[in-house]
PATITI-558762 format. One line per 5 residues: number of its first residue (from 1); their letters; for each residue x, y, z of N, C-alpha, C, O. Coordinates in Angstrom, 2 decimals, m for minus. Layout:
BEGIN
NUM> a> X Y Z X Y Z X Y Z X Y Z ~ ... .
//
This chain:
BEGIN
1> mpaqd> m39.28 9.21 39.78 m38.87 9.10 38.32 m38.26 7.64 38.23 m37.49 7.24 39.10 ~ m38.67 6.85 37.10 m38.08 5.69 37.08 m36.64 5.51 36.60 m36.26 6.19 35.65 ~ m35.78 4.61 37.19 m34.58 4.60 36.62 m34.44 4.04 35.26 m35.08 3.06 34.90 ~ m33.62 4.64 34.52 m33.49 4.10 33.02 m32.34 3.00 33.14 m31.42 2.99 33.96 ~ m32.59 2.08 32.13 m31.54 0.85 32.01 m30.49 1.45 31.26 m30.73 1.95 30.16 .
6> skpse> m29.16 1.47 31.82 m27.95 1.92 31.18 m27.35 0.93 30.35 m26.37 1.26 29.68 ~ m27.83 m0.33 30.30 m27.24 m1.49 29.54 m27.25 m1.04 27.91 m28.30 m0.63 27.42 ~ m26.20 m1.12 27.24 m26.21 m0.79 25.84 m26.93 m2.00 25.00 m26.79 m3.17 25.36 ~ m27.64 m1.65 23.93 m28.30 m2.66 23.34 m27.29 m3.60 22.55 m26.30 m3.14 21.97 ~ m27.62 m4.99 22.57 m26.50 m5.81 22.09 m26.65 m6.02 20.54 m25.69 m6.35 19.85 .
11> trssg> m27.99 m5.78 20.00 m27.99 m5.76 18.49 m28.76 m4.51 17.96 m29.63 m3.91 18.59 ~ m28.30 m4.20 16.72 m28.91 m3.22 16.23 m30.12 m3.61 15.08 m29.92 m4.52 14.27 ~ m31.08 m3.03 15.10 m32.14 m3.39 14.32 m32.00 m2.94 12.93 m32.21 m3.74 12.02 ~ m31.64 m1.68 12.69 m31.37 m1.21 11.30 m30.51 0.06 11.52 m30.04 0.39 12.60 ~ m30.37 0.70 10.40 m29.60 1.87 10.32 m28.13 1.47 9.91 m27.81 0.29 9.84 .
16> rpvti> m27.33 2.38 9.65 m25.91 2.01 9.31 m25.11 1.64 10.42 m25.46 2.03 11.53 ~ m24.04 0.92 10.27 m23.08 0.43 11.34 m22.52 1.70 12.26 m22.60 2.82 11.76 ~ m22.04 1.57 13.38 m21.43 2.66 14.17 m20.26 3.08 13.43 m19.97 4.28 13.41 ~ m19.50 2.17 12.77 m18.35 2.42 12.15 m18.10 1.70 10.92 m18.31 0.48 10.92 ~ m17.67 2.29 9.85 m17.52 1.65 8.48 m16.05 1.47 8.30 m15.27 2.40 8.47 .
21> dpdai> m15.61 0.12 7.92 m14.23 m0.14 7.81 m13.98 m0.29 6.26 m14.23 m1.34 5.66 ~ m13.51 0.72 5.72 m13.30 0.70 4.21 m12.56 m0.43 3.68 m12.90 m0.94 2.61 ~ m11.55 m0.88 4.38 m10.65 m1.98 4.17 m11.37 m3.35 4.23 m11.06 m4.29 3.49 ~ m12.32 m3.41 5.13 m13.10 m4.74 5.38 m14.11 m4.66 4.17 m14.23 m5.71 3.54 ~ m14.74 m3.75 3.81 m15.67 m3.60 2.76 m14.93 m4.02 1.48 m15.42 m4.86 0.72 .
26> aglal> m13.71 m3.41 1.23 m12.98 m3.78 m0.01 m12.67 m5.37 0.13 m12.82 m6.11 m0.85 ~ m12.28 m5.79 1.23 m11.98 m7.37 1.16 m13.32 m8.12 0.81 m13.35 m9.04 m0.01 ~ m14.35 m7.68 1.44 m15.69 m8.34 1.24 m15.95 m8.28 m0.33 m16.29 m9.27 m0.98 ~ m15.78 m7.21 m0.78 m15.99 m6.84 m2.39 m15.24 m7.80 m3.18 m15.81 m8.39 m4.10 ~ m13.97 m8.03 m2.89 m12.93 m8.84 m3.50 m13.43 m10.30 m3.38 m13.21 m11.10 m4.29 .
31> qlfad> m14.11 m10.65 m2.21 m14.49 m12.21 m1.94 m15.73 m12.22 m2.84 m15.91 m13.29 m3.42 ~ m16.60 m11.28 m3.06 m17.75 m11.37 m3.86 m17.38 m11.40 m5.32 m18.01 m12.17 m6.04 ~ m16.47 m10.68 m5.80 m15.98 m10.81 m7.04 m15.35 m12.13 m7.43 m15.42 m12.61 m8.56 ~ m14.71 m12.66 m6.36 m14.17 m13.97 m6.72 m15.18 m15.22 m6.76 m14.95 m16.25 m7.38 ~ m16.32 m14.95 m5.99 m17.51 m15.93 m5.83 m18.27 m15.71 m7.09 m18.60 m16.67 m7.79 .
36> ngyeq> m18.55 m14.55 m7.40 m19.73 m14.38 m8.39 m19.33 m13.67 m9.84 m20.08 m13.53 m10.81 ~ m17.99 m13.27 m9.72 m17.43 m12.52 m10.82 m17.81 m11.01 m10.69 m18.80 m10.55 m10.12 ~ m16.74 m10.29 m11.38 m16.82 m8.83 m11.29 m17.98 m8.19 m11.88 m18.65 m7.34 m11.28 ~ m18.23 m8.60 m13.09 m19.23 m8.03 m13.76 m20.81 m8.41 m13.00 m21.66 m7.54 m12.85 ~ m20.96 m9.56 m12.66 m22.16 m10.01 m12.06 m22.36 m9.48 m10.53 m23.37 m9.77 m9.89 .
41> tsmed> m21.39 m8.75 m10.04 m21.58 m8.28 m8.66 m21.68 m6.77 m8.75 m20.77 m6.07 m9.20 ~ m22.86 m6.31 m8.29 m23.20 m4.86 m8.24 m22.75 m4.18 m7.03 m22.40 m4.85 m6.06 ~ m22.74 m2.83 m7.00 m22.53 m2.14 m5.63 m23.54 m2.41 m4.77 m23.34 m2.46 m3.56 ~ m24.72 m2.60 m5.30 m25.99 m2.98 m4.32 m25.69 m4.31 m3.72 m26.08 m4.41 m2.56 ~ m25.14 m5.27 m4.17 m24.86 m6.56 m3.84 m23.71 m6.33 m2.63 m23.86 m6.82 m1.51 .
46> iaraa> m22.51 m5.49 m3.01 m21.53 m5.18 m1.92 m22.09 m4.62 m0.68 m21.76 m5.06 0.42 ~ m23.00 m3.58 m0.86 m23.54 m2.89 0.24 m24.43 m3.69 1.10 m24.45 m3.54 2.32 ~ m25.13 m4.50 0.51 m25.95 m5.32 1.22 m25.21 m6.51 1.98 m25.58 m6.82 3.11 ~ m24.20 m7.14 1.37 m23.26 m7.99 2.13 m22.48 m7.29 3.28 m22.17 m7.92 4.30 ~ m22.16 m5.99 3.09 m21.49 m5.20 4.10 m22.40 m4.80 5.22 m21.93 m4.44 6.31 .
51> gigrk> m23.82 m4.87 4.95 m24.76 m4.41 5.92 m24.88 m2.86 5.98 m25.21 m2.30 7.03 ~ m24.64 m2.27 4.99 m24.60 m0.80 4.78 m25.55 m0.33 3.52 m25.96 m1.09 2.65 ~ m25.77 0.83 3.59 m26.70 1.32 2.42 m25.79 1.67 1.14 m24.58 1.86 1.23 ~ m26.42 1.72 0.08 m25.57 2.14 m1.20 m24.94 3.60 m1.02 m23.84 3.91 m1.48 ~ m25.67 4.37 m0.38 m25.16 5.83 m0.33 m23.88 5.78 0.64 m22.96 6.56 0.42 .
56> slyry> m23.80 4.94 1.65 m22.76 4.84 2.71 m21.59 4.20 1.81 m20.45 4.65 1.91 ~ m21.89 3.09 0.88 m20.86 2.52 0.07 m20.26 3.55 m0.75 m19.03 3.67 m0.74 ~ m21.05 4.38 m1.54 m20.59 5.32 m2.58 m19.86 6.50 m1.77 m19.01 7.18 m2.36 ~ m20.15 6.75 m0.50 m19.26 7.63 0.20 m17.82 7.30 0.30 m16.94 8.17 0.28 ~ m17.61 6.08 0.39 m16.17 5.57 0.47 m15.51 5.24 m1.04 m14.36 5.50 m1.40 .
61> fsska> m16.52 4.63 m1.76 m15.99 4.08 m3.25 m16.90 4.53 m4.17 m18.09 4.28 m4.01 ~ m16.47 5.22 m5.20 m17.07 5.61 m6.38 m17.42 4.84 m7.26 m18.31 5.19 m8.03 ~ m16.84 3.63 m7.39 m17.08 2.62 m8.37 m16.63 1.23 m7.88 m16.07 1.23 m6.79 ~ m16.78 0.12 m8.46 m16.38 m1.16 m8.28 m14.85 m1.15 m8.29 m14.17 m1.67 m7.41 ~ m14.30 m0.45 m9.47 m12.75 m0.41 m9.69 m12.18 0.24 m8.49 m11.03 0.01 m8.14 .
66> dliwg> m13.01 1.10 m7.80 m12.19 1.99 m6.71 m12.07 0.93 m5.57 m11.12 1.03 m4.80 ~ m12.98 m0.09 m5.42 m12.92 m1.10 m4.37 m11.59 m1.86 m4.48 m11.00 m2.23 m3.46 ~ m11.14 m2.10 m5.61 m10.03 m2.79 m5.93 m8.74 m1.95 m5.92 m7.81 m2.24 m5.17 ~ m8.72 m0.97 m6.71 m7.45 m0.06 m6.83 m7.49 1.19 m5.85 m6.47 1.82 m5.58 ~ m8.62 1.47 m5.38 m8.69 2.68 m4.50 m7.63 2.99 m3.40 m7.45 4.15 m3.01 .
71> gmepv> m7.00 2.04 m2.95 m5.98 2.24 m1.88 m4.62 2.06 m2.49 m3.66 1.91 m1.73 ~ m4.46 2.08 m3.72 m3.22 1.95 m4.33 m2.36 3.28 m4.56 m1.16 3.28 m4.84 ~ m3.11 4.37 m4.42 m2.53 5.79 m4.49 m1.24 5.97 m3.86 m0.23 6.29 m4.48 ~ m1.31 5.71 m2.41 m0.03 5.80 m1.66 1.26 4.96 m2.15 2.42 5.38 m2.14 ~ 0.87 3.79 m2.56 1.78 2.64 m3.18 2.30 3.08 m4.42 3.48 2.87 m4.69 .
76> vrasg> 1.43 3.78 m5.36 1.96 4.18 m6.62 2.92 5.48 m6.38 4.05 5.58 m6.84 ~ 2.36 6.29 m5.69 3.17 7.66 m5.34 4.60 7.14 m4.73 5.63 7.53 m5.27 ~ 4.67 6.31 m3.67 5.88 6.02 m3.17 6.83 5.22 m4.12 8.06 5.27 m4.05 ~ 6.18 4.51 m4.96 7.08 3.77 m6.11 7.63 4.69 m7.05 8.78 4.52 m7.46 ~ 6.93 5.64 m7.43 7.14 6.83 m8.41 8.41 7.58 m7.70 9.37 7.92 m8.39 .
81> lvlee> 8.35 7.80 m6.35 9.41 8.55 m5.75 10.83 7.77 m5.71 11.93 8.30 m5.89 ~ 10.55 6.30 m5.42 11.75 5.58 m5.53 12.37 5.48 m6.82 13.59 5.57 m6.96 ~ 11.56 5.30 m7.78 11.95 5.13 m9.26 12.65 6.48 m9.71 13.68 6.38 m10.39 ~ 12.21 7.64 m9.40 12.70 8.98 m9.61 14.06 9.12 m8.86 15.00 9.73 m9.38 ~ 14.14 8.62 m7.75 15.38 8.66 m6.87 16.38 7.73 m7.52 17.55 8.11 m7.60 .
86> arvrg> 16.03 6.50 m8.02 16.90 5.67 m8.74 17.54 6.34 m10.12 18.71 6.24 m10.49 ~ 16.58 6.96 m10.70 16.81 7.62 m12.00 17.82 8.72 m11.79 18.78 8.81 m12.55 ~ 17.65 9.55 m10.80 18.51 10.70 m10.50 19.95 10.14 m10.04 20.97 10.67 m10.47 ~ 20.02 9.04 m9.15 21.24 8.49 m8.82 21.91 7.81 m9.99 23.14 7.81 m10.09 ~ 21.21 7.28 m10.79 21.73 6.70 m12.00 22.46 7.78 m12.98 23.47 7.53 m13.63 .
91> ravta> 21.83 8.89 m12.96 22.68 9.82 m13.52 23.81 10.41 m13.01 24.68 10.91 m13.71 ~ 23.82 10.37 m11.74 24.97 10.90 m10.83 26.11 9.93 m11.16 27.23 10.37 m11.41 ~ 25.81 8.40 m11.17 26.68 7.51 m11.14 27.28 7.59 m12.72 28.49 7.51 m12.92 ~ 26.44 7.72 m13.67 26.96 7.82 m15.09 27.80 9.15 m15.24 28.72 9.17 m16.07 ~ 27.52 10.22 m14.49 28.21 11.24 m14.59 29.61 11.14 m13.87 30.61 11.65 m14.36 .
96> swrvc> 29.61 10.47 m12.72 31.03 10.11 m12.14 31.83 9.29 m12.92 33.06 9.40 m12.87 ~ 31.18 8.32 m13.78 31.86 7.46 m14.66 32.69 8.13 m15.82 33.78 7.77 m16.27 ~ 31.87 9.24 m16.20 32.44 10.11 m17.28 33.69 10.84 m16.74 34.64 11.10 m17.48 ~ 33.67 11.15 m15.48 34.83 12.03 m14.97 35.96 10.94 m14.43 37.16 11.18 m14.62 ~ 35.59 9.88 m13.84 36.40 9.16 m13.27 36.80 7.69 m13.93 37.78 6.99 m13.65 .
101> grprw> 35.86 7.46 m14.80 36.08 6.24 m15.59 35.20 5.07 m14.80 34.91 5.09 m13.61 ~ 34.88 4.10 m15.70 34.00 2.98 m15.00 34.76 2.31 m14.05 35.97 2.22 m14.22 ~ 34.16 1.79 m12.99 35.03 0.92 m12.02 35.49 m0.27 m12.63 34.81 m0.92 m13.43 ~ 36.72 m0.59 m12.23 37.38 m1.74 m12.87 37.76 m2.67 m11.63 38.61 m2.33 m10.81 ~ 37.13 m3.74 m11.58 37.52 m4.64 m10.50 36.85 m6.03 m11.14 35.94 m6.00 m11.97 .
106> pgwr> 37.45 m7.26 m10.59 36.92 m8.57 m11.02 35.61 m8.68 m10.98 35.01 m8.27 m9.98 ~ 34.99 m9.18 m11.93 33.51 m9.36 m11.99 32.81 m8.28 m12.68 31.73 m8.55 m13.20 ~ 33.24 m7.20 m12.74 32.67 m5.92 m13.25 32.72 m6.06 m14.66 33.79 m6.24 m15.25 ~ 31.28 m5.96 m15.40 31.32 m5.97 m16.79 31.32 m4.64 m17.52 31.35 m4.61 m18.75 .
//
């Protein structure tokens, strides 16, 4: 039996990449938008530049807008929690002022 060469291939001739990095694709899309304009850049252009198929691109991003805003959900959610906490604390501070009176120290308005 002949021994098989166990060296991995250095280049891939076709097919999708071993891994797809959504952040890298979004960054590439932003660069294409900056270079060519948002309206003039298609999902096909982005997929081609990323070296992936359109179906693979759509698996990660449903639209061009999703390439820009898709990763914002955690930030928006966290911001909402912070704002809600500030609103609740603001109510507590206002309620304590009603009971105890506003703070009175130099510089307080």
